[in-house]
N, C-alpha and C positions, 0 to 999 in steps of 0.2 A: 647486283645479279646473284642468282643462286650459286652456291658452291658446287664444284664439280662432283664431289663425293656427297651423296645425300645422307641426311641424318635419319637413323632408324627410329621410328616412333610406333607406338601401338594406338589403335582405336578400338575401344571395347564397348560393345553393346550389352547391357544387362536386360534380359527379357523376363517380364512377369505378366501373366494373364494376357499374353499376346501383344503387350506394349513394351516399348523400350525407353530407357532413361536418357533424356537429353539435358545437357547443361547449356545455359547461356554464359559465355565466357566473360569474366570480369575485366575491368580496365587495368587490373594489376598484372595481367599476363602479358607476355612479350609478343604474342602473335594472335591475330584475329580477335581482338576484344569486341564484345557485343554480339558475336556470332554464336550459333548453336552448334554443339558437337557432342560426341559421346565422351566417356571416360578416356582420357588420352594422356600420353606422356612419353618421354624419351626412353629408349632402350640403352641403358648405360653400357658402353663398351668396357671390356675388361683388359687390363694390362698384365701380361704374363712374361716371365723370364725364360729364355731358352738359350741353348748352346749355339755358338756360331763358330764354325771352323773356317780357317783361311790359311793361305801360305805362311802367314806370320804366326800361326798357332791358334789354339782354341780360346774363345772368349765368351762373354755373356752379352745378350742383347735383349732389349725390351720389345715385345710385339703387341700390337693393339688388336684384340680379338673382338669379333662381333658379339654383342651381348645376347642375353636370353629373353626373347620376346614374351614367352609364356610367363616367366617370373616377373617381367616388367608389367604385364597386363594385370596380374594379381596384386602386385604392389600398388599400382595406381588405383585399383578398385578400393583398396583399404584406405589409401590416403585421401581420395576425392569423395568417397561416399560413406566411410566409416563401416562398411559392410565387411564381415569376415570372409575372405575369399575361400576359406575351407568349406563353406557352405554352398559354394557355387558348383554347378555342373556344366562342364564345357560342352556346348552344343555343336560348335563348329569353329575351326580355325581356317581363315581364308588365305589364299595366296597373296603375298606382299606385292605392292605395286608402287610405282613412282608418281610423285606429285611435285610439280614445279610451278612457281610463279616468279614474279620479278624479284622477290626478296628471299625466298626459301626454296630448298630442295629437300624433299622427304622421301623416305622409303617406308610406306605404311604397312603395318602388320595388323590385319583385322581379326577380331575375336567376337564370338557371341557366346554368352553364358546364360543359362537358366538360373534365375535368382529367386530365392524363396521369400523375400521380403521387399517392401517398398519404403521401409524406414531408412532415410538417407540423412547423413550429417555431412554437410559440405565444408570446404575450406575456402581460403581467400581467392582461389582461382575462379570461383563460381559466383555469378550474380543472381542466378535463379535456376530452377530445374523443373522438369515436368516428365511424367510418364505419359507417353503418347503412342498412337499407332506409328510404326516406322515410316508409313507413307507421308507423315508430316515432314520428313526430311526433304521431300520433293517440293514442299510448299513454304519453306522457311529460309531465311538467310543463314546459311551454315558455313562452317569451315570448308575449304576446297575439297571436292570429291567425297563428301561424306556419304552420299548415296552409293558411290563405287565401293566404299568399305562395306556398307550393309549388303550390297548386291553380292558380295563375295562370301557372305555367311548366311544369307537368308534361305528359307526353305524353298525347295524346288521339287518337281516330280521325281527327279533322280534321287534326292536325299531322302524323300519319303520311301522310295522303293528300296533303297540300300540300307536303311536303318534297321538293324537287327537287335538293337539294345533296348528299344522302348516298346510299350504296348500300343494297341490299336487306338485307344482314346487319345493318347498323346499325339500319335501320328495324324489323327483326324484334325486336330487343332493346327498342326503344321501345314496340312493340306489347305485348310481354310486361309491361313496366313499367306500361303503361296498365291492362292486365287485373289485375295485382297490386294496383295502387292502388284500382281500383274495387271489387275484392273486399274489401280492408281496410275501405273505407268501408261496404260492405254488412255486414261483421262488426260494426262499431261502431254502425251506425245501422239495423240491421234489414232489410237488403236480402235478396234471395233469388236462387235459381238463374236464374229467368227474366230478372231484371234483368241478370245477368252474361252470360247467353246473348245478350241483345240487344247488349251491348258487344262480345262476341266476334264476332258477325255483322257489326257495323259495321267492325271491324278487318279481317275477311275481305274486305269490300267496298272497303276503303280503297285497296289496291294489288293488284288482281287479277293484274297481270303478274308480281308478285314471289311466287313459290311459297313462298319461305322464310317469309314473313310468315304465310301461311295454315297451313303445316305446323306452325310452332311454336305458334301459337295453338290449332290443332286438337289438338296433342299435350297441351297443358295442360288443355284442356276434356275431352279423352278420359280423362286420368288422374283428373280430378275427377268424372267422370260416374257413378261408383258411388254416392258419398254425396250428390252434387248440393247441396253447401252452400257458402256463401261462404268458409268457412275452408279447405275443401279446394281451392277454386279459387285462393285466395291462395297456399297452400303449393305447388300445382302450378306456378303462374306463377313463383314464386321458384326452384323447382328447375329449371324449364325454362330460366330465364335463365342459371343456372349451367352447365347442360348445353350450351346454345347457345354461350356464350362459349368453353367448352372445345373444342367442335367447330370453331369458327372458327379458334381458335389452332392446333389440330392439322392442319387443312386447309391451313394456310399453310406446310407443310414444303416447302422449295425443292428443285428438281432440282439435284443437285451438278454437273451438266455444263453448266449455263447459264454462258456467258461473255459473249455479246452477245445481248440479247433486244429484241423490240419489243412494246410494250403500248399500249393505248388505254383511254379512259374512266378512271374512278376506282373501284377495288375495294380495300377495306381488306385483304381476304385476300391479294390479289395483292401489295399494297404490303408487307405483312409478309414474304411469301415472298421478294420481291426483296431486301429489306434483310437477310435471313438467308442469302442464297445465297453459299456459300463461295468460288466461283470467279468470280463475276460481276464484269465490268469496265465494261461499257457498257450503257446502256439507251436505246433510241430510243422516243420518246413522241409519239404523235399527239395533237394539241391537243384533239380531241373537240368540235367545234362542234355546236350554237351556244353551249352553256354554257361550253365551253373548260375543262372540269375537268382536262384533261390538263396544263394549265399548273401547277396545284397539285401534281400528281403529280411533274412534272419538278423543281419547286422542292424538294419533300420529299426526292427522291433525290439532288439535286445535291451534297450534302455528302459522299456516300459513293461515288459513281460518276461516270464520264464520262457525261453526259446530253446527248442531242441531241433537241430539240423540233422537230417539223415539222407541216405541215398534214395534214389527213385525206386530201386529194386526192393527197398524195405517197406514201402507204403502198406502193402497188404499185412505184413507182420506187425507194423506199428498200429494199424487200425484194429487188429485182432488182440493186441496185448495192452493197449492203453485206453483209458477212458476219454473218448472223443465225442463231443456233442454234435459236430458237423464237419464235413469237408466243405471248405469255402473256396471257390475258384472264381476267376473272371471268365470272360469269353471274348474271343475275337469275332465270333458271330453266333447268333442264335437263329437257326434256320426256321422257316415258316412252319414246319411240323413239330417244332420244339426241341429238335436235336441241337447239341451245343458243339461248336468248333472251338477248340482251345489248344493250348500247348500240349504236345505229345506227353502222355502219362495221365491225362485227365480221365480218359476212358478206363484205364486200368484202375485208377483210384476209385472211380465210380462203381466198378464191378466189385472191388473189395469192400467198399462202403455198403453196398447193397447186401453183400454176404453177411456183414456184421450188423445190419439193421441201423446203419448210421445215415442220416440224410445228407444228400449232396445239394448245396445251395450255390446258385450262380448269382453273382452280384455284378450288375452292369447297367449302363444306360440303355433305354429302350431303342436308341439309335443303332444299337448293335444287332437288331433283328433284321435279318436279310429278307428281301422280297420273295425269295424262292426257297426250294428245298435241296438244291444241288450245292454241295460244298466245294469250295476252291481251296485246295490244300497245297501249302508250300513245302519245299524240302530244303534242308540246309546242305552245306558243302560236305561231300563225302569225307574230305580230309579231316573234318572235325571229329570223326569217329575213328578212322583208321588211315594212317599215312605211311604204312609199311610197303614192302615190295611184293608181298604175296598176291597171287592172282585171285582175289576174293571180291565178290560183289558187296557193296556197302549201301545200306539204307540209313538215311538220316531224315526221317519225316519231322517237320517242324510242328505240324498240327495233327490232331486226330479228332474223330467225331464220336461224341457220347450220345447214345440213343435217348429219345425223350422219356422212355419208361425208367431210366436210371436217374433222371433229374427230379429232385424233390420240389424245388422252387426256383423261379427266376425272379429275383428281387431287383426292381428298377425304380426310377424316380416316379413312375406311374403306379407304384405299388407292386405287390406280388402278382405276376401274370400267370393265368392258367392257359391251357392249350388254345382256347377260343380267343383269348385276348392277344396271345402271341400272333395268331393268324390274322387278326384284325389289324395289328400294327404292321405286319408284313404287307398287307394290301395297301395300306397307307404309303409305305415306302416304295412300293411298286409304282404308284401314281407319281411320285416325285421324279422318277426317271424319264418322264415324257417331255422334259424341257427341250430336248433336241429335235 
């Protein structure tokens, strides 16, 4: 029988390109040999010494403290995969839950990390491994409740809506993963088109300012709308994920003439373009208050280029006093008329660049082109700007709109788009929304 007190363990999913790493457990492990699982291991409890007072006087006693699941997760990644955990980004930590069978009682702590590599070096605990869509968990012989672990860390409409740390391209991939996972559950448990249409609509509502989320969800649902079955939705979401990643990579083609550029906020597409720019020597980075995501951009680029970090308020001064070839930004949306919705500060940078005769280049996948001309702008929490006691109104706009006449070029995987090409793509995206 299982012990009364469960053993704390971690289950870790490493995600790369929308797939997760699964291991087939070897015959040398003590539990569940031959079954599939994630990176897993015990959370080692720690023994501490403390004072103990009693009527007979003070003494010392050893106490058993619950261990550190986060540290255990990273340790197991290193031991079971050979991957340096310092390079991982924690995507989500799930609520722990109990698992019991005839022989064991566990308290499982689930983790999901974004992993930059697929190069894995296994140890004796592993008989084989595969990178697979996490929906394979539903269709393989796994350790108990492996899907429950994944379910507690997988993307949902709520996590897409609440994520303020990542750009729109990243969140669009998470939205497609959510749709794929829900479709697979519907395949296995008898769901239907209407159920998945509800999930899709929730994803459309999650980030209305981010056209790419809506366009990519709409494309998958449009592709599946002929058969209107969970299986076709799952397949369309998987294919859409592959297409989206390819588009984001191709959109990151750099301008070979960039030598010194200024950027702001954090765009994965812009980041890849800068890292691949053959002539680039220096990057000026606005810190992007209030979240200051520009600091992470500066740190990422610092190993490859001369990087100068400055305040948002200094953008106009920097452009007036430094040799800058281009202001390079991403986009959360390109409206049908060519206006660009992006992190607040983009419009100010565009105005300053125009004053100095410096081009503003927008680098993004064409999926970011919205079907209409009406922007959907989000606002951040007022407390991020001011949390004092004075009776003042606070504005914390997350996005602003840069008019099309201030945009020099929109660089995409389809090439550099002029106004007519932008409008043609907008019409295409409008047609994708008729699946409902």
